[in-house]
MARNU-329901 format. One record per residue (C-alpha): x, y, z; residue number from 1; residue in three letters. Coordinates in steps of 0.001 Angstrom, whole numbers, padded with zeros to 6 digits. Example, Ala and Ser with C-alpha at 12.3 -4.5 7.8 and 13.67 -1.06 7.14 Angstrom:
2
SITE       u       v       w  nr rest
SITE  012300 -004500  007800   1  ALA
SITE  013670 -001060  007140   2  SER
% end
This chain:
373
SITE       u       v       w  nr rest
SITE  006956  039157 -038707   1  MET
SITE  009506  036957 -037556   2  GLY
SITE  010705  035372 -033963   3  PHE
SITE  013369  037068 -031991   4  CYS
SITE  015220  034962 -029040   5  SER
SITE  013119  036079 -026952   6  GLY
SITE  009920  034233 -028671   7  ASP
SITE  012284  030851 -029114   8  VAL
SITE  012716  031302 -025902   9  VAL
SITE  009344  031102 -024553  10  LYS
SITE  007969  028968 -026695  11  LEU
SITE  010788  026600 -025323  12  SER
SITE  009101  027078 -022253  13  TRP
SITE  005520  026227 -023512  14  VAL
SITE  007007  022865 -025184  15  VAL
SITE  008728  021583 -022351  16  LEU
SITE  005729  022509 -020302  17  VAL
SITE  003034  020508 -022452  18  ILE
SITE  006020  017633 -022485  19  LEU
SITE  006322  017569 -018590  20  VAL
SITE  002215  016998 -018283  21  GLY
SITE  002534  014065 -021176  22  CYS
SITE  004718  012265 -019523  23  VAL
SITE  002609  012502 -016008  24  ARG
SITE -000174  011732 -017480  25  GLU
SITE  000961  008527 -019217  26  MET
SITE  002850  007234 -015804  27  GLU
SITE -000214  005805 -014770  28  GLY
SITE -001168  003977 -017686  29  TRP
SITE -001038  000277 -016988  30  GLY
SITE -000510  000965 -013344  31  TYR
SITE -003357 -001429 -011200  32  LYS
SITE -003848 -001151 -007710  33  ILE
SITE -003022 -004692 -006106  34  SER
SITE -003456 -006281 -002461  35  TRP
SITE  000592 -005661 -002113  36  GLU
SITE -000598 -001804 -002091  37  ASP
SITE -003706 -001775  000367  38  VAL
SITE -001471 -004782  003236  39  GLU
SITE  001751 -005019  004693  40  LEU
SITE  003933 -008289  004334  41  ASP
SITE  006570 -009661  006298  42  GLU
SITE  008664 -007224  004770  43  TYR
SITE  006841 -004925  005757  44  ASP
SITE  006724 -005715  008989  45  TYR
SITE  010203 -006249  009522  46  GLU
SITE  010829 -002245  007991  47  MET
SITE  008419 -001359  010769  48  VAL
SITE  010720 -003827  013796  49  ARG
SITE  013275 -001805  012530  50  ARG
SITE  012114  001786  012424  51  ARG
SITE  010456  001527  015538  52  VAL
SITE  013098 -000761  017682  53  GLY
SITE  016336 -000487  016406  54  GLU
SITE  016961  003655  016295  55  ARG
SITE  020890  002763  015822  56  ASP
SITE  020036  001670  012213  57  VAL
SITE  020831  004856  009952  58  ARG
SITE  018138  005725  007353  59  GLU
SITE  020060  005743  004459  60  GLY
SITE  020256  001930  005607  61  ASP
SITE  016462  001637  004979  62  PHE
SITE  016708  003306  001498  63  VAL
SITE  019541  001753  000292  64  ALA
SITE  018197 -001876  001309  65  LEU
SITE  014158 -000847 -000693  66  GLU
SITE  016040  000209 -003427  67  ARG
SITE  018226 -003003 -003636  68  GLU
SITE  015169 -005042 -003450  69  SER
SITE  012723 -003043 -005595  70  GLY
SITE  010589 -002199 -002745  71  ARG
SITE  007645  000221 -002199  72  ASN
SITE  009129  003054 -000323  73  ARG
SITE  008235  002727  003912  74  PHE
SITE  007338  005977  006554  75  ILE
SITE  006282  004682  009725  76  VAL
SITE  004538  007310  011821  77  VAL
SITE  004172  006842  015577  78  ASP
SITE  002639  009040  018215  79  GLY
SITE  005074  008879  020739  80  ASN
SITE  008168  009334  018433  81  GLY
SITE  009890  006236  017469  82  ARG
SITE  008915  006232  013962  83  GLY
SITE  010072  007840  011073  84  ASP
SITE  007133  010575  011782  85  SER
SITE  005215  011505  014961  86  ALA
SITE  001820  013113  012522  87  THR
SITE  000436  011163  009492  88  VAL
SITE  001126  015386  007806  89  GLN
SITE  004529  015006  008782  90  GLY
SITE  004744  011934  006876  91  ALA
SITE  002997  013193  003810  92  VAL
SITE  005352  015737  003679  93  ASP
SITE  008345  013977  003351  94  MET
SITE  007343  012263  000038  95  ILE
SITE  008471  014235 -003227  96  PRO
SITE  006510  015484 -005674  97  ASP
SITE  005224  013984 -008453  98  TYR
SITE  006459  010571 -007312  99  ASN
SITE  006164  007483 -009547 100  SER
SITE  006400  005079 -006937 101  ARG
SITE  003840  003253 -004233 102  ARG
SITE  004556  004840 -000987 103  VAL
SITE  003394  002863  002060 104  LYS
SITE  002739  005116  005391 105  ILE
SITE  002030  002843  008507 106  TYR
SITE  000480  004672  011092 107  VAL
SITE  000698  002983  014483 108  LEU
SITE -002052  002890  016873 109  PRO
SITE -003599  005513  018584 110  GLY
SITE -005473  008989  018090 111  ILE
SITE -004106  011364  015538 112  TYR
SITE -005448  014746  016343 113  ARG
SITE -004351  015893  013350 114  GLU
SITE -005926  017821  010364 115  LYS
SITE -004470  016372  007246 116  VAL
SITE -004178  017239  003442 117  ILE
SITE -002527  014565  000480 118  ILE
SITE -001963  017240 -002348 119  PRO
SITE -002447  016343 -005465 120  ALA
SITE  001392  016253 -006629 121  SER
SITE  001782  013114 -004241 122  LYS
SITE -000255  010201 -006072 123  PRO
SITE  000679  006593 -005192 124  TYR
SITE  000346  006665 -001870 125  ILE
SITE -001133  004317  000872 126  SER
SITE -002145  004941  004400 127  LEU
SITE -001832  001700  006670 128  ILE
SITE -003492  001295  010124 129  GLY
SITE -004040 -001906  012073 130  ASN
SITE -005665 -004323  009512 131  GLN
SITE -007696 -005874  011993 132  ASN
SITE -009005 -003348  014521 133  ALA
SITE -009145  000169  012870 134  ALA
SITE -010642  001576  015705 135  ASN
SITE -007413  001500  017130 136  GLN
SITE -005577  004034  014454 137  THR
SITE -007856  007287  014076 138  VAL
SITE -007370  010830  012620 139  ILE
SITE -009510  013562  013972 140  THR
SITE -010167  016861  013840 141  TRP
SITE -013818  018852  014234 142  GLY
SITE -013962  021184  012092 143  ASP
SITE -017322  022549  010341 144  LYS
SITE -018562  024029  007581 145  ALA
SITE -019678  027739  009996 146  SER
SITE -015378  027863  010944 147  ASP
SITE -013459  030424  009959 148  ILE
SITE -010541  029814  008168 149  ALA
SITE -007071  031650  009079 150  LYS
SITE -007539  033981  006610 151  ASP
SITE -010630  034919  007314 152  GLY
SITE -013075  033061  005409 153  THR
SITE -015566  031220  006396 154  VAL
SITE -014329  027513  006216 155  LEU
SITE -017593  025910  004300 156  GLY
SITE -018105  022194  004037 157  THR
SITE -015333  021179  001903 158  TYR
SITE -012836  022817  003901 159  ARG
SITE -013975  021211  006743 160  SER
SITE -012255  018091  006031 161  ALA
SITE -010007  016128  008201 162  SER
SITE -008162  014596  005875 163  VAL
SITE -008562  015124  002168 164  THR
SITE -006874  013351 -000637 165  VAL
SITE -006634  015323 -004050 166  LEU
SITE -004211  012698 -005003 167  SER
SITE -004210  010145 -007715 168  ASP
SITE -004130  005942 -007334 169  TYR
SITE -004432  006245 -002970 170  PHE
SITE -005256  003433 -000880 171  CYS
SITE -005913  003111  003035 172  ALA
SITE -006681  000417  005151 173  ALA
SITE -007233  000016  008801 174  GLY
SITE -007625  003129  009950 175  ILE
SITE -010305  005255  010979 176  THR
SITE -011492  008603  009766 177  PHE
SITE -013346  010885  011595 178  GLN
SITE -014634  014283  012364 179  ASN
SITE -015792  015144  015779 180  SER
SITE -017889  017547  015588 181  VAL
SITE -021713  016256  017113 182  ASN
SITE -024271  018445  014630 183  ALA
SITE -027820  017817  015643 184  ALA
SITE -029570  017211  012945 185  VAL
SITE -031120  020109  011064 186  GLY
SITE -028727  022392  012844 187  SER
SITE -026688  025482  010824 188  THR
SITE -023229  025291  009193 189  GLY
SITE -022760  021969  011074 190  MET
SITE -022027  020305  008185 191  GLN
SITE -018335  018955  009501 192  ALA
SITE -016448  015774  006932 193  VAL
SITE -014101  012773  008358 194  ALA
SITE -012755  012593  004629 195  LEU
SITE -013233  013863  001559 196  ARG
SITE -011405  011896 -001424 197  ILE
SITE -011466  014133 -005474 198  ALA
SITE -008488  012151 -006454 199  GLY
SITE -009218  009464 -009025 200  ASP
SITE -008428  005014 -008676 201  LYS
SITE -008893  005133 -004818 202  ALA
SITE -009185  002213 -002477 203  VAL
SITE -010596  002166  000400 204  PHE
SITE -010160 -001190  002325 205  TYR
SITE -011387 -002118  005909 206  GLY
SITE -011147  001678  007045 207  VAL
SITE -014290  003047  009571 208  ARG
SITE -015291  007246  008281 209  ILE
SITE -016927  008358  011581 210  VAL
SITE -019543  011804  012027 211  GLY
SITE -022885  013317  011544 212  THR
SITE -023244  015449  008692 213  GLN
SITE -021708  015147  005881 214  ASP
SITE -019338  012323  006892 215  THR
SITE -017938  011229  003939 216  LEU
SITE -017301  014029  000827 217  LEU
SITE -016963  010975 -002431 218  ASP
SITE -016356  014184 -004344 219  ASP
SITE -014855  013563 -007682 220  THR
SITE -013395  010613 -009684 221  GLY
SITE -013589  006664 -009439 222  SER
SITE -013461  004908 -005791 223  HIS
SITE -013917  001222 -004510 224  TYR
SITE -014840  001149 -000963 225  PHE
SITE -014734 -002899  000372 226  TYR
SITE -015557 -004135  003361 227  GLN
SITE -015979 -000565  005700 228  SER
SITE -017410  001020  007779 229  TYR
SITE -019684  004670  007359 230  ILE
SITE -021112  006039  009857 231  GLU
SITE -023265  009511  009957 232  GLY
SITE -026943  011302  010356 233  THR
SITE -027637  013607  007276 234  VAL
SITE -026182  012503  003661 235  ASP
SITE -023162  011060  005299 236  PHE
SITE -022407  009743  001839 237  ILE
SITE -022457  012687 -000283 238  PHE
SITE -020623  013730 -003608 239  GLY
SITE -020533  014003 -007362 240  ARG
SITE -017797  010349 -007678 241  ALA
SITE -018095  007475 -009404 242  ARG
SITE -017838  004539 -006803 243  SER
SITE -018760  001013 -005576 244  LEU
SITE -019354  000527 -001768 245  TYR
SITE -019160 -003529 -001619 246  LYS
SITE -019572 -005974  001463 247  ASP
SITE -019877 -002456  003424 248  CYS
SITE -022104 -002052  006790 249  ILE
SITE -023700  001482  006438 250  VAL
SITE -024530  002847  009782 251  HIS
SITE -027395  005679  010359 252  SER
SITE -026583  007087  013720 253  ALA
SITE -029349  009222  013742 254  THR
SITE -032053  009337  016782 255  LYS
SITE -034758  011527  014319 256  THR
SITE -034546  011496  010668 257  TYR
SITE -031801  011659  008618 258  GLY
SITE -030887  010399  004525 259  ALA
SITE -027737  008237  003738 260  ILE
SITE -026306  009357  000367 261  ALA
SITE -026678  012212 -001690 262  ALA
SITE -025659  012289 -005016 263  HIS
SITE -024799  015100 -007490 264  HIS
SITE -024894  014649 -011610 265  ARG
SITE -025733  017131 -013372 266  ASP
SITE -025907  015314 -016974 267  SER
SITE -027479  012041 -018154 268  PRO
SITE -024227  011353 -020124 269  TYR
SITE -021909  011938 -016385 270  ASP
SITE -021043  008204 -015781 271  ASP
SITE -021228  009034 -012251 272  THR
SITE -023199  007556 -009307 273  GLY
SITE -023291  005415 -006336 274  PHE
SITE -023517  001675 -006143 275  SER
SITE -024018 -000028 -002678 276  PHE
SITE -023345 -004140 -003222 277  ILE
SITE -024308 -006239 -000596 278  ASN
SITE -024313 -003417  002184 279  CYS
SITE -025833 -003849  005813 280  THR
SITE -027706 -000632  006389 281  ILE
SITE -028279 -000727  009531 282  ASN
SITE -028076  001593  012583 283  GLY
SITE -031267  004629  014278 284  SER
SITE -033991  006833  013375 285  GLY
SITE -035306  007021  010186 286  LYS
SITE -033501  007662  006772 287  VAL
SITE -034159  008189  003632 288  LEU
SITE -031687  005835  000888 289  LEU
SITE -030498  008936 -000570 290  GLY
SITE -031919  012262 -002529 291  ARG
SITE -031842  013888 -005690 292  ALA
SITE -028470  016509 -005020 293  TRP
SITE -028492  016839 -008795 294  GLY
SITE -030754  016791 -011510 295  ASN
SITE -029497  013431 -012871 296  TYR
SITE -028441  012278 -009198 297  SER
SITE -027974  008510 -009355 298  ARG
SITE -027708  005465 -006785 299  ILE
SITE -028040  002001 -006816 300  ILE
SITE -028714 -000584 -003648 301  TYR
SITE -028505 -004104 -005027 302  SER
SITE -028612 -007416 -002610 303  TYR
SITE -028374 -005311  000432 304  CYS
SITE -029600 -006296  003621 305  ASN
SITE -031395 -003218  005273 306  ILE
SITE -032736 -002906  008608 307  ASP
SITE -036270 -001748  009430 308  ASP
SITE -034885  002093  009679 309  ILE
SITE -035286  003499  006354 310  ILE
SITE -038547  006071  005816 311  SER
SITE -040819  004874  003497 312  PRO
SITE -040924  007191  001296 313  PRO
SITE -037194  005925  000638 314  GLY
SITE -036429  008539 -001621 315  TRP
SITE -036137  012291 -001657 316  SER
SITE -035910  015006 -004935 317  ASP
SITE -034685  017682 -002783 318  TRP
SITE -038450  020008 -002896 319  GLY
SITE -037646  019903 -007183 320  TYR
SITE -040515  017787 -008607 321  PRO
SITE -039246  017882 -011915 322  SER
SITE -035910  015461 -010369 323  ARG
SITE -038643  013047 -010510 324  ASP
SITE -038221  012107 -014102 325  LYS
SITE -034363  012089 -014149 326  THR
SITE -033289  010767 -010993 327  ALA
SITE -031700  007326 -011448 328  VAL
SITE -032862  006009 -007816 329  PHE
SITE -033057  001997 -007612 330  GLY
SITE -033276 -001139 -005981 331  GLU
SITE -032421 -004774 -006700 332  TYR
SITE -032695 -007824 -004874 333  GLU
SITE -032666 -005981 -001327 334  CYS
SITE -033567 -007600  001633 335  LYS
SITE -034547 -006966  005647 336  GLY
SITE -037671 -004429  006349 337  LYS
SITE -036276 -001538  005118 338  GLY
SITE -036180 -003117  001801 339  ALA
SITE -039942 -003182  001442 340  ASP
SITE -040926 -001259 -001136 341  ARG
SITE -044646 -001084 -000428 342  LYS
SITE -044663  002755  000063 343  TYR
SITE -042115  004307 -001605 344  ARG
SITE -042004  007124 -004246 345  VAL
SITE -043527  006030 -007362 346  PRO
SITE -040409  007505 -009439 347  TRP
SITE -037893  005292 -007831 348  SER
SITE -037181  002136 -009540 349  LYS
SITE -037892 -002153 -008644 350  SER
SITE -034580 -002427 -011330 351  LEU
SITE -035180 -005614 -013496 352  SER
SITE -031518 -007924 -013833 353  TYR
SITE -031015 -006494 -016930 354  TYR
SITE -031292 -002573 -015729 355  GLU
SITE -029430 -003838 -012568 356  ALA
SITE -026182 -005317 -014236 357  LYS
SITE -024015 -001565 -015028 358  PRO
SITE -024085 -001477 -010636 359  PHE
SITE -023338 -004624 -009655 360  LEU
SITE -019887 -005331 -010113 361  ASP
SITE -016524 -003836 -010036 362  LEU
SITE -017249 -002465 -014338 363  GLY
SITE -019646  000073 -012873 364  PHE
SITE -015699  001707 -011506 365  ILE
SITE -014022  000658 -014873 366  SER
SITE -012093 -001476 -012244 367  ALA
SITE -010525 -003690 -015081 368  GLU
SITE -007927 -000126 -016366 369  LYS
SITE -007117  000217 -012971 370  TRP
SITE -007364 -002585 -009750 371  LEU
SITE -005586 -005639 -009736 372  GLY
SITE -007459 -007226 -007036 373  LEU
% end
């Protein structure tokens, strides 16, 4: 049975699609996120001044200047209309699909009431606000899981996110991500995500992530949260990702009970989990350090300062006793009244140095392959 001309055309298209896919995979090889990607320098501030203050300068001049200097592309968001876009989503939409260069979106101080989605087709985006006062630049929305979407379906937890990031090599600094829903503990359908991160290789530096139930959906991928603030009541850090939280403030806002983290891991061979290093755990109520959302849930706290807000058992198997044998819940060299392990569930671990070592530095998220901080 021979090939006809139509078969040759079809085969050519298949080969082209495969080659394009391979090129896109290779674009990230050797690339590492640096401090330059999460901060503004003098050049960047000059670009802001020109965009906001000198409206007689044409956009083409900016593009030419950036091209000549070899610098990253730069977009300014100003809710007062003086920038390149009045909305964050508008700035994201300006970026071409499958861009291969870092694009910095500088968001001027203000409250941006919008729902933002960064699709998988737009990698290498930095979202940067006021790096000295993240609370001055706020992206906020108020969807919850029980809301009805435009297509008539129930929104669900994942689609409730105020900001959704599906792309790789994303960075954020000096921004507050907020879901404005004030969910009472134990209420139904009130899960309300402030930030969902499902792209791989992401950095969050000096950000604030604020909500109540299910605040941060740390969904999939490898992520680094550094010197950031995360607030909520129940399972307010949850997902399937492999993430390291270093020098962060984790703040419980419940007045009664709650839980900090809920990790989902289906196999002992899944290289995922949440590692909290040198974090401050404070706030109100009595909360659990973590809950076993999946059979092999993995959450580790090391060198953390834990206030007296932890429910004595510390951990929960989510009502599945079999998970007592498979979940990996550990504490290492933590201090504070909340670090007292006297009444912890017996299946949680007080780790030795050698047990804790894989979780104690950036190696846990294979940072040597993609981080240059």
